Structures are given as structure tokens and as C-alpha cells.
FIKOLZA-1660 file (N, C-alpha, C; in steps of 0.1 Angstrom, whole numbers, plus 5000, padded with zeros to 4 digits):
% residues 87
   i   px   py   pz ch aa at
   1 5008 4989 5000  A  X  N
   1 4999 5000 5000  A  X CA
   1 5009 5012 5001  A  X  C
   2 5008 5022 4991  A  X  N
   2 5015 5035 4990  A  X CA
   2 5004 5045 4991  A  X  C
   3 5005 5054 4999  A  X  N
   3 4995 5066 5000  A  X CA
   3 4997 5074 4990  A  X  C
   4 4987 5083 4986  A  X  N
   4 4988 5094 4976  A  X CA
   4 5000 5103 4981  A  X  C
   5 5008 5106 4971  A  X  N
   5 5019 5115 4972  A  X CA
   5 5032 5108 4978  A  X  C
   6 5032 5095 4982  A  X  N
   6 5042 5088 4988  A  X CA
   6 5054 5085 4976  A  X  C
   7 5065 5082 4982  A  X  N
   7 5077 5079 4974  A  X CA
   7 5080 5064 4975  A  X  C
   8 5081 5058 4964  A  X  N
   8 5084 5044 4964  A  X CA
   8 5099 5041 4965  A  X  C
   9 5105 5035 4975  A  X  N
   9 5121 5035 4975  A  X CA
   9 5125 5020 4974  A  X  C
  10 5117 5013 4965  A  X  N
  10 5123 5000 4965  A  X CA
  10 5135 4997 4956  A  X  C
  11 5142 4988 4958  A  X  N
  11 5155 4984 4950  A  X CA
  11 5152 4971 4943  A  X  C
  12 5160 4970 4932  A  X  N
  12 5158 4956 4924  A  X CA
  12 5159 4945 4932  A  X  C
  13 5150 4934 4929  A  X  N
  13 5151 4923 4938  A  X CA
  13 5158 4911 4928  A  X  C
  14 5160 4901 4935  A  X  N
  14 5168 4888 4930  A  X CA
  14 5158 4879 4924  A  X  C
  15 5145 4881 4925  A  X  N
  15 5134 4873 4920  A  X CA
  15 5126 4881 4908  A  X  C
  16 5121 4873 4899  A  X  N
  16 5111 4880 4890  A  X CA
  16 5099 4884 4898  A  X  C
  17 5090 4896 4895  A  X  N
  17 5079 4899 4901  A  X CA
  17 5068 4901 4892  A  X  C
  18 5055 4899 4896  A  X  N
  18 5044 4904 4888  A  X CA
  18 5036 4910 4898  A  X  C
  19 5032 4923 4893  A  X  N
  19 5022 4932 4902  A  X CA
  19 5009 4932 4895  A  X  C
  20 4999 4931 4903  A  X  N
  20 4986 4934 4901  A  X CA
  20 4982 4946 4908  A  X  C
  21 4976 4956 4901  A  X  N
  21 4972 4967 4907  A  X CA
  21 4956 4966 4911  A  X  C
  22 4954 4966 4924  A  X  N
  22 4941 4964 4929  A  X CA
  22 4933 4975 4930  A  X  C
  23 4940 4988 4932  A  X  N
  23 4933 5000 4935  A  X CA
  23 4944 5011 4934  A  X  C
  24 4938 5024 4930  A  X  N
  24 4946 5035 4930  A  X CA
  24 4950 5040 4917  A  X  C
  25 4958 5050 4915  A  X  N
  25 4964 5055 4903  A  X CA
  25 4976 5060 4905  A  X  C
  26 4987 5057 4896  A  X  N
  26 5000 5061 4897  A  X CA
  26 5006 5059 4884  A  X  C
  27 5021 5062 4883  A  X  N
  27 5029 5058 4871  A  X CA
  27 5039 5050 4876  A  X  C
  28 5044 5041 4868  A  X  N
  28 5054 5032 4871  A  X CA
  28 5066 5033 4861  A  X  C
  29 5077 5032 4866  A  X  N
  29 5090 5034 4857  A  X CA
  29 5097 5019 4860  A  X  C
  30 5100 5013 4847  A  X  N
  30 5107 4999 4849  A  X CA
  30 5119 5000 4840  A  X  C
  31 5130 4997 4844  A  X  N
  31 5142 4998 4838  A  X CA
  31 5151 5011 4842  A  X  C
  32 5162 5013 4836  A  X  N
  32 5171 5022 4839  A  X CA
  32 5179 5030 4826  A  X  C
  33 5181 5041 4828  A  X  N
  33 5191 5048 4818  A  X CA
  33 5183 5048 4804  A  X  C
  34 5187 5044 4793  A  X  N
  34 5180 5046 4780  A  X CA
  34 5169 5033 4778  A  X  C
  35 5168 5023 4787  A  X  N
  35 5160 5013 4786  A  X CA
  35 5147 5013 4794  A  X  C
  36 5144 5025 4801  A  X  N
  36 5134 5027 4810  A  X CA
  36 5120 5029 4802  A  X  C
  37 5109 5021 4809  A  X  N
  37 5096 5023 4801  A  X CA
  37 5088 5030 4813  A  X  C
  38 5080 5040 4809  A  X  N
  38 5072 5048 4820  A  X CA
  38 5058 5044 4815  A  X  C
  39 5047 5042 4824  A  X  N
  39 5034 5041 4820  A  X CA
  39 5025 5042 4833  A  X  C
  40 5012 5046 4829  A  X  N
  40 5001 5048 4839  A  X CA
  40 4997 5034 4843  A  X  C
  41 4994 5033 4857  A  X  N
  41 4988 5021 4863  A  X CA
  41 4975 5025 4869  A  X  C
  42 4966 5017 4870  A  X  N
  42 4954 5019 4876  A  X CA
  42 4947 5004 4879  A  X  C
  43 4935 5002 4885  A  X  N
  43 4930 4989 4888  A  X CA
  43 4930 4980 4876  A  X  C
  44 4935 4968 4878  A  X  N
  44 4935 4959 4867  A  X CA
  44 4947 4958 4860  A  X  C
  45 4956 4968 4861  A  X  N
  45 4971 4968 4856  A  X CA
  45 4978 4956 4859  A  X  C
  46 4984 4947 4852  A  X  N
  46 4995 4938 4854  A  X CA
  46 5008 4941 4848  A  X  C
  47 5018 4940 4857  A  X  N
  47 5031 4944 4853  A  X CA
  47 5041 4934 4857  A  X  C
  48 5049 4928 4846  A  X  N
  48 5057 4919 4848  A  X CA
  48 5073 4926 4849  A  X  C
  49 5080 4925 4861  A  X  N
  49 5095 4929 4863  A  X CA
  49 5104 4919 4865  A  X  C
  50 5113 4918 4855  A  X  N
  50 5123 4906 4856  A  X CA
  50 5133 4909 4868  A  X  C
  51 5139 4900 4873  A  X  N
  51 5148 4901 4885  A  X CA
  51 5161 4910 4882  A  X  C
  52 5164 4919 4891  A  X  N
  52 5175 4928 4890  A  X CA
  52 5172 4940 4881  A  X  C
  53 5160 4941 4877  A  X  N
  53 5155 4956 4871  A  X CA
  53 5150 4965 4879  A  X  C
  54 5155 4977 4878  A  X  N
  54 5151 4988 4884  A  X CA
  54 5137 4990 4881  A  X  C
  55 5129 4994 4893  A  X  N
  55 5115 4998 4890  A  X CA
  55 5107 5005 4902  A  X  C
  56 5099 5013 4900  A  X  N
  56 5093 5021 4911  A  X CA
  56 5080 5028 4906  A  X  C
  57 5071 5029 4916  A  X  N
  57 5060 5036 4913  A  X CA
  57 5062 5050 4917  A  X  C
  58 5055 5060 4910  A  X  N
  58 5059 5074 4912  A  X CA
  58 5045 5082 4908  A  X  C
  59 5044 5095 4912  A  X  N
  59 5033 5103 4908  A  X CA
  59 5019 5097 4911  A  X  C
  60 5020 5092 4926  A  X  N
  60 5008 5083 4931  A  X CA
  60 4997 5094 4934  A  X  C
  61 4986 5095 4926  A  X  N
  61 4975 5103 4927  A  X CA
  61 4964 5099 4936  A  X  C
  62 4963 5084 4937  A  X  N
  62 4952 5079 4945  A  X CA
  62 4960 5066 4954  A  X  C
  63 4957 5065 4966  A  X  N
  63 4961 5054 4975  A  X CA
  63 4962 5042 4965  A  X  C
  64 4976 5036 4964  A  X  N
  64 4979 5025 4955  A  X CA
  64 4979 5012 4963  A  X  C
  65 4971 5003 4959  A  X  N
  65 4971 4989 4965  A  X CA
  65 4973 4979 4955  A  X  C
  66 4984 4972 4957  A  X  N
  66 4990 4961 4947  A  X CA
  66 4992 4948 4955  A  X  C
  67 4989 4938 4947  A  X  N
  67 4993 4924 4950  A  X CA
  67 5007 4922 4943  A  X  C
  68 5019 4917 4948  A  X  N
  68 5030 4913 4942  A  X CA
  68 5033 4898 4945  A  X  C
  69 5036 4892 4933  A  X  N
  69 5039 4878 4934  A  X CA
  69 5055 4877 4930  A  X  C
  70 5064 4869 4937  A  X  N
  70 5076 4867 4935  A  X CA
  70 5080 4853 4930  A  X  C
  71 5088 4851 4920  A  X  N
  71 5091 4838 4915  A  X CA
  71 5105 4839 4909  A  X  C
  72 5112 4826 4912  A  X  N
  72 5125 4827 4906  A  X CA
  72 5126 4820 4893  A  X  C
  73 5132 4824 4881  A  X  N
  73 5132 4818 4869  A  X CA
  73 5137 4804 4872  A  X  C
  74 5130 4794 4866  A  X  N
  74 5134 4780 4869  A  X CA
  74 5129 4771 4857  A  X  C
  75 5138 4765 4851  A  X  N
  75 5133 4755 4840  A  X CA
  75 5130 4742 4846  A  X  C
  76 5116 4740 4845  A  X  N
  76 5112 4727 4851  A  X CA
  76 5113 4716 4841  A  X  C
  77 5116 4704 4846  A  X  N
  77 5117 4692 4837  A  X CA
  77 5102 4689 4830  A  X  C
  78 5103 4683 4818  A  X  N
  78 5090 4681 4812  A  X CA
  78 5082 4672 4821  A  X  C
  79 5069 4675 4821  A  X  N
  79 5061 4666 4830  A  X CA
  79 5057 4653 4823  A  X  C
  80 5057 4642 4830  A  X  N
  80 5055 4629 4825  A  X CA
  80 5040 4628 4820  A  X  C
  81 5037 4620 4809  A  X  N
  81 5023 4620 4804  A  X CA
  81 5020 4607 4800  A  X  C
  82 5008 4602 4799  A  X  N
  82 5005 4589 4794  A  X CA
  82 5000 4591 4780  A  X  C
  83 5002 4581 4772  A  X  N
  83 4996 4581 4759  A  X CA
  83 4984 4573 4760  A  X  C
  84 4975 4573 4750  A  X  N
  84 4962 4567 4749  A  X CA
  84 4963 4551 4752  A  X  C
  85 4976 4546 4745  A  X  N
  85 4978 4532 4747  A  X CA
  85 4982 4529 4762  A  X  C
  86 4988 4538 4768  A  X  N
  86 4993 4534 4781  A  X CA
  86 4985 4537 4793  A  X  C
  87 4973 4546 4791  A  X  N
  87 4964 4549 4800  A  X CA
  87 4951 4546 4798  A  X  C
% end
């Protein structure tokens, strides 16, 4: 939860993140230097931020409520399956 006018001081994380904006209005910056993207966020916005990428909310004009999901990048082995003849 970030209040209207608040400053977001987060640092890059070691895990990938997905943000779901549940309420409020703000802008978000993802990336740094010449690779930064800025965009408006409002309820229903979903944002993917790869691990170790700078990101922050700014210009928060309405109390911002977000759900954040963290996950490490991991390649999973192929799931076993049964063919019609086996099952």
C-alpha cells in the first residue's frame, strides 16, 4: 500500500515479480538509463518486472494497493504424461 503522494523506495530484487494493481492510480518506471519504460497504472493493470531490473511507482495520485507475486526463473523438467495406449 502506498499513500497518495508517497515515494516508492524499492530496490531491484533477485526474483522476478508480477504486480497486480488492485486500486489507486500512479505511474510506474521499469528499467534504467535508456531502457526505461514509463506508464500509467490503475486497477486491473498487470506488470511483469524481471529480476534485478530497477522499478518504482511514482506520481501516486490515489492510494495505491498492489498484489506482488515473486518467483525465481526456473526451467522445470517436462511433465510425464501417458499416451492413450498406456492409460
